[in-house]
C-alpha positions in Angstrom: 88.1 116.0 133.4 87.3 119.3 131.3 89.3 120.6 128.3 90.0 124.1 127.3 87.4 126.8 128.3 85.1 123.3 129.0 82.5 123.5 131.7 82.1 120.4 134.2 79.5 118.5 133.4 81.2 115.2 133.6 80.2 114.3 136.9 78.8 110.5 137.1 75.1 109.9 137.0 73.5 106.8 138.4 71.5 105.0 135.4 70.4 101.1 136.1 70.4 98.9 133.2 68.2 95.5 133.5 69.6 93.1 132.7 69.0 92.5 129.0 70.8 91.5 125.7 72.4 93.8 123.3 69.7 93.1 120.8 66.8 93.4 123.3 68.0 96.8 125.0 68.3 98.3 121.4 64.5 97.2 120.1 63.6 97.9 123.5 64.5 101.4 123.3 63.4 101.9 120.2 59.9 101.3 120.7 59.8 102.1 124.4 61.4 106.0 123.6 58.3 105.7 120.7 55.2 105.6 122.7 56.2 106.5 126.3 57.9 110.6 125.9 57.3 113.0 123.7 58.1 113.3 120.2 61.9 114.6 120.3 62.9 117.9 119.6 59.3 119.2 120.3 59.3 121.5 123.0 55.4 122.0 124.9 56.4 126.0 125.9 56.9 128.8 123.5 60.8 129.4 124.2 62.6 132.7 123.3 65.9 131.4 122.7 67.6 132.8 119.5 71.0 131.8 118.2 73.7 130.8 119.0 72.7 127.1 119.0 73.9 125.9 122.4 75.3 122.0 121.0 76.4 119.0 122.2 78.7 116.6 120.0 79.2 113.1 121.4 82.3 111.5 120.6 83.5 107.7 121.4 87.5 109.5 121.4 89.3 111.9 119.7 90.4 111.3 116.4 92.8 113.2 114.3 90.3 113.8 111.3 87.3 115.1 113.6 89.1 117.3 116.2 90.0 120.2 113.1 86.2 119.8 112.0 85.2 120.6 115.9 88.0 123.5 116.0 85.9 125.2 112.8 82.6 124.7 114.2 83.7 126.7 117.6 84.1 129.4 115.1 81.1 129.7 113.6 78.6 132.4 115.7 75.8 130.4 114.7 77.3 127.8 117.4 77.9 127.5 120.8 79.8 124.0 120.0 80.8 121.7 122.7 82.1 117.8 122.4 81.3 115.3 125.0 84.3 112.6 124.8 83.5 108.9 126.2 86.7 108.0 126.1 90.8 109.9 125.0 91.3 107.0 123.6 94.1 108.3 121.0 95.3 111.2 123.2 96.5 108.6 125.4 99.3 105.7 124.2 96.7 103.0 123.7 97.0 99.6 122.1 95.6 99.4 118.8 94.2 95.7 118.1 94.0 96.5 114.3 97.4 98.4 114.3 98.8 95.1 116.8 101.0 98.1 118.0 100.8 101.0 120.5 99.1 103.8 119.0 99.5 107.4 120.0 98.9 110.1 117.4 101.5 113.3 117.0 98.5 115.7 115.8 96.7 117.9 118.4 93.3 116.7 119.2 92.4 118.6 122.1 93.1 122.0 121.5 90.8 125.0 120.3 87.2 123.8 121.5 85.4 123.3 124.1 85.4 119.3 125.3 84.4 117.2 128.2 85.5 113.6 129.2 82.4 111.9 130.8 83.3 108.7 132.9 82.9 105.7 131.2 81.7 102.2 133.4 82.8 100.2 131.0 86.4 99.7 129.5 86.0 101.6 125.6 86.3 98.4 124.0 83.8 96.8 121.4 80.9 95.3 123.2 78.2 97.2 123.5 78.3 97.9 127.3 81.9 98.7 126.9 81.0 102.1 126.5 78.9 103.5 128.8 79.1 106.6 130.0 76.0 106.9 132.4 77.1 110.7 133.1 75.9 111.9 129.7 72.4 111.6 131.1 73.2 114.4 134.2 75.3 116.5 131.2 72.0 116.5 129.1 69.0 116.7 131.5 71.6 120.1 133.2 73.3 121.1 130.1 70.3 122.8 128.4 71.0 122.1 125.0 69.5 123.1 121.7 71.1 119.9 120.2 72.8 117.3 120.8 75.0 115.7 117.5 76.0 111.8 118.4 78.6 110.4 116.8 78.9 107.5 118.7 77.0 104.8 116.8 74.4 103.1 118.3 75.9 99.7 119.5 76.9 101.5 122.2 75.0 102.0 125.8 76.4 105.4 125.3 74.3 106.5 122.4 70.8 105.3 124.0 71.6 106.7 126.9 72.3 110.7 125.2 69.1 109.4 123.1 67.2 108.9 125.9 68.3 111.7 127.9 67.4 113.9 124.5 64.1 112.2 124.6 63.4 113.0 128.3 64.4 116.9 127.9 63.0 117.4 124.1 66.5 118.2 123.0 67.1 118.0 119.3 68.8 114.7 118.0 71.1 114.8 115.3 72.4 111.4 114.5 76.0 110.8 112.5 76.6 107.6 110.8 79.1 106.7 107.4 77.0 103.6 106.6 76.7 103.3 102.9 75.2 99.5 102.4 73.3 96.8 104.6 76.2 94.5 104.1 78.2 93.9 106.9 81.9 94.2 106.8 81.9 90.9 109.2 79.9 88.6 110.4 77.1 86.2 109.0 74.6 87.9 106.3 71.7 87.1 108.5 72.9 91.0 109.4 71.2 92.2 106.9 68.3 91.6 107.3 68.2 92.9 110.5 69.4 96.1 109.7 66.6 96.3 107.0 64.1 96.0 109.6 65.6 97.9 112.4 67.4 101.0 110.8 64.3 102.3 109.2 62.9 102.7 112.6 66.2 103.7 114.4 66.7 106.9 111.8 63.5 108.2 111.7 63.8 108.7 115.8 66.0 111.3 115.0 65.3 115.2 113.8 68.2 115.1 110.9 70.9 112.1 109.9 74.1 113.8 108.9 75.8 111.3 106.7 80.0 112.2 104.6 78.9 110.8 100.9 76.7 110.4 98.8 75.9 106.9 98.9 75.2 106.9 102.5 72.6 109.7 101.8 70.9 107.7 98.8 71.3 104.6 101.5 69.3 106.5 104.3 66.8 107.9 101.4 66.2 104.1 100.5 65.5 103.4 103.7 62.3 105.6 104.2 64.3 108.7 105.2 62.6 111.4 104.5 64.8 113.1 102.1 64.8 116.5 104.2 65.9 114.4 107.4 69.0 114.0 106.0 71.7 116.2 105.4 75.6 115.8 103.6 77.9 116.7 105.7 81.1 116.5 103.5 83.6 114.2 105.1 86.6 116.3 104.6 89.8 116.9 106.5 92.2 120.3 107.0 92.7 121.1 103.1 95.1 124.2 103.7 97.5 122.0 106.5 97.3 119.4 104.0 98.2 121.2 101.1 101.2 123.4 103.4 102.8 120.2 104.4 103.0 118.5 101.1 104.4 122.0 100.0 107.0 121.6 102.0 108.3 117.7 101.1 111.7 117.1 99.4 110.2 114.5 96.8 113.5 113.2 96.2 114.6 112.5 99.9 111.8 110.9 101.3 112.7 108.7 97.7 115.9 108.2 98.6 115.1 107.3 102.1 112.5 104.3 100.5 116.0 103.2 97.7 114.0 104.4 95.2 114.7 106.2 92.3 113.7 109.9 91.5 112.2 108.7 88.9 110.6 105.0 89.4 106.5 105.2 89.3 105.5 104.7 92.9 102.4 102.9 93.8 101.1 103.4 97.3 99.0 101.0 99.7 98.1 103.8 102.6 95.4 101.5 105.1 95.9 99.1 107.5 96.6 95.6 106.3 93.4 93.7 106.6 91.3 92.0 104.5 88.5 94.3 103.6 91.2 96.6 102.6 92.2 94.3 100.0 96.1 94.4 99.6 96.6 91.8 98.3 95.0 91.9 95.2 97.1 95.4 94.7 100.2 93.1 95.2 98.8 90.6 93.1 97.7 93.8 90.3 101.1 95.2 90.8 103.3 91.5 89.9 100.8 91.2 87.1 101.5 94.5 85.7 105.0 93.5 85.4 106.2 97.6 85.2 109.6 98.1 84.5 110.8 101.0 87.1 108.1 100.8 89.4 107.7 100.3 93.4 105.1 99.4 95.8 104.8 101.2 98.4 102.8 99.6 101.6 102.3 102.2 104.4 100.0 101.0 106.9 100.6 97.7 109.9 98.1 95.2 110.0 97.1 91.2 110.4 97.6 90.5 106.8 101.3 91.5 106.9 103.2 88.3 107.1 100.5 87.3 104.6 101.7 90.3 101.8 105.6 89.3 102.8 104.9 86.0 101.6 102.8 86.0 98.7 105.1 88.7 97.0 108.4 86.4 97.7 106.1 83.2 95.2 105.5 86.1 92.9 108.7 87.3 92.7 108.7 91.2 93.4 110.1 91.4 97.2 113.1 93.2 95.9 110.3 96.2 94.8 107.9 96.3 97.6 108.5 98.6 100.5 106.9 97.6 103.4 106.8 101.0 105.9 104.9 99.8 108.5 102.0 102.1 111.0 103.1 105.9 109.5 101.4 108.4 111.9 99.8 111.7 110.9 101.9 114.1 111.0 104.6 112.3 108.4 101.6 111.4 105.5 101.9 114.3 103.5 105.3 113.2 102.6 104.5 110.1 101.7 101.9 110.7 99.6 103.7 113.2 97.7 106.2 111.2 97.0 104.2 108.3 95.6 102.4 108.7 91.7 99.3 106.9 92.5 97.8 105.7 95.8 95.3 102.6 95.0 92.5 101.8 97.5 91.0 98.3 96.6 88.7 97.8 99.4 86.0 95.8 99.8 84.1 97.5 102.3 85.2 101.3 102.7 82.0 103.7 104.2 84.3 106.7 103.0 88.0 106.6 102.8 89.4 109.8 103.7 93.0 108.5 102.4 91.1 110.0 98.8 91.2 113.5 100.4 94.6 113.3 102.0 96.6 112.0 98.6 94.4 114.4 96.4 95.5 117.6 98.6 99.2 115.8 97.9 98.9 115.7 94.3 98.7 112.0 94.7 96.4 111.0 91.9 93.7 107.9 93.0 92.9 104.8 91.9 89.6 103.5 94.0 87.6 100.4 93.9 83.8 101.1 93.2 83.6 100.2 96.7 84.5 103.6 98.0 82.2 105.6 99.5 85.0 108.2 98.8 85.2 107.4 94.6 81.7 108.4 93.9 82.1 112.2 95.4 85.6 113.2 94.8 86.5 110.5 91.6 85.3 111.9 88.1 87.3 108.7 86.3 90.1 109.4 83.7 89.8 113.1 84.7 90.3 113.6 88.8 91.4 110.2 88.9 90.6 106.0 88.4 88.1 103.1 89.1 87.8 99.3 88.7 85.8 96.9 89.8 86.0 95.8 93.5 88.3 92.3 93.2 89.0 92.5 89.9 92.9 92.3 89.8 92.9 92.4 85.9 91.2 95.8 85.5 93.5 97.1 88.6 96.5 95.7 86.7 95.4 98.0 83.2 94.9 101.0 85.8 98.3 100.6 87.0 100.0 100.0 82.8 97.3 102.7 81.6 98.5 105.1 85.0 102.2 104.3 84.2 102.9 104.7 80.4 101.0 108.8 80.0 103.0 110.8 83.0 101.8 113.9 80.9 97.8 112.4 81.5 98.9 111.4 85.0 100.3 115.5 85.9 96.7 116.9 84.2 94.8 114.3 86.6 96.8 115.5 89.7 96.0 119.0 88.9 92.6 118.3 88.4 92.4 116.3 91.6 93.3 119.1 93.3 91.2 121.7 92.2 88.2 119.3 93.3 89.2 119.8 96.8 88.3 123.1 96.5 84.9 122.4 97.7 85.0 120.0 99.9 86.5 121.2 102.3 85.8 121.9 105.9 83.8 125.2 105.1 81.4 123.2 102.7 80.8 120.3 106.1 81.0 122.7 108.8 78.0 124.9 106.9 76.4 122.1 106.1 76.4 121.0 110.0 74.6 124.5 111.1 72.6 124.0 108.4 71.6 120.4 110.1 71.3 122.3 113.3 68.6 125.0 112.8 66.6 122.3 111.0 66.6 120.4 114.0 65.9 122.7 116.5 63.4 124.4 114.1 61.1 121.7 115.2 61.6 122.8 118.7 60.6 126.3 118.2 58.6 126.3 115.2 55.5 128.8 116.6 58.8 131.4 117.7 60.5 130.8 114.2 56.7 131.2 112.5 56.4 134.2 114.4 59.6 135.8 113.6 60.4 136.1 117.6 62.3 132.9 117.5 65.7 131.3 117.1 66.5 133.1 113.8 68.7 132.2 110.8 72.1 134.3 110.5 71.3 133.5 106.5 
């Protein structure tokens, strides 16, 4: 299947995988490609390629946050950009196990950029071979790309198909990761030791590692990845879209639909109700703060919903709790705009794009120190609030402080909006272009030094 202005490079290609375990495949591929194939991004022949760089982005499936970035990348004159999707989950209705329901995003995901669907031999689940898009081999071998940007994650066969094809063709390879810690979100602690041993080898194999936050950049450098090989591409949303939609919201009407008075203090949790998001911390802090005229709104669905309802009853705050369930993308600006404070108490949150969204809508954010976005976007007491993860008393204190000083809340709301002016698609796409140029430079070093190869627009 080929998307807007796409090209038909998505046909299946034959690639036989030996019967190996997941870890064996990863370690085998890492070691063998390092010794048997030419260095990544290095060409043996002089090449007269010039801008625009021909770039292929590889993504597991369309995501409401990534598609707008792709549209902006498609507009850059430095890039001839297209996306290869491993599935169309999200565009077509499908079961989201964490939401516990069928989900289809209600914003356009495939408009405004070239894309192609590469047939998948797997089922699109979580296992290593569930994303096995063997057609990537042919697409990359025949596509004459200058650079591959891969966002699939390395625990999928499709990543290694793309990586090996890039190595064979001498195409620059950029690896996208949002990891900020070695600690596993779930599973046994020994995974941390495995990551500490394997990740330096894995990430050094790329020409550039692209990361969305300062915390992720720090982690990569701490693992021994050269700083010049790690590029921060700010995790951003469509700032203009969120501001415009927020400006259209009738705040009072939204609150009326919730049964909330216009003058009430509204605390918002906007995320899946999962253990590592720690929604129960917020519920307990809300009860402990005992704020008159305060309401706690949960926007999201997940396995902890029944526990949230049961504990709210035990704490005697059920009448002040609103559970909205799953809220689709187009309705979120109204939710943020109608709230006063978004709380993200997560134990594990690589970034937390809800922070961007809330700040753009003028909703002040209080986040745990474990939230990746907090370091880049929240200056405590100036553009938001921070508290130690798991410290319910500290969170209750933040709730009291914010609820009792509405004038300060208004000042922080304005400062948060201003902070987002320099954390946008503009910075994200420019950093991505810079990363592609640095990676592609390794492919044409002789031509660039002599001034006859790929030229910079800057």
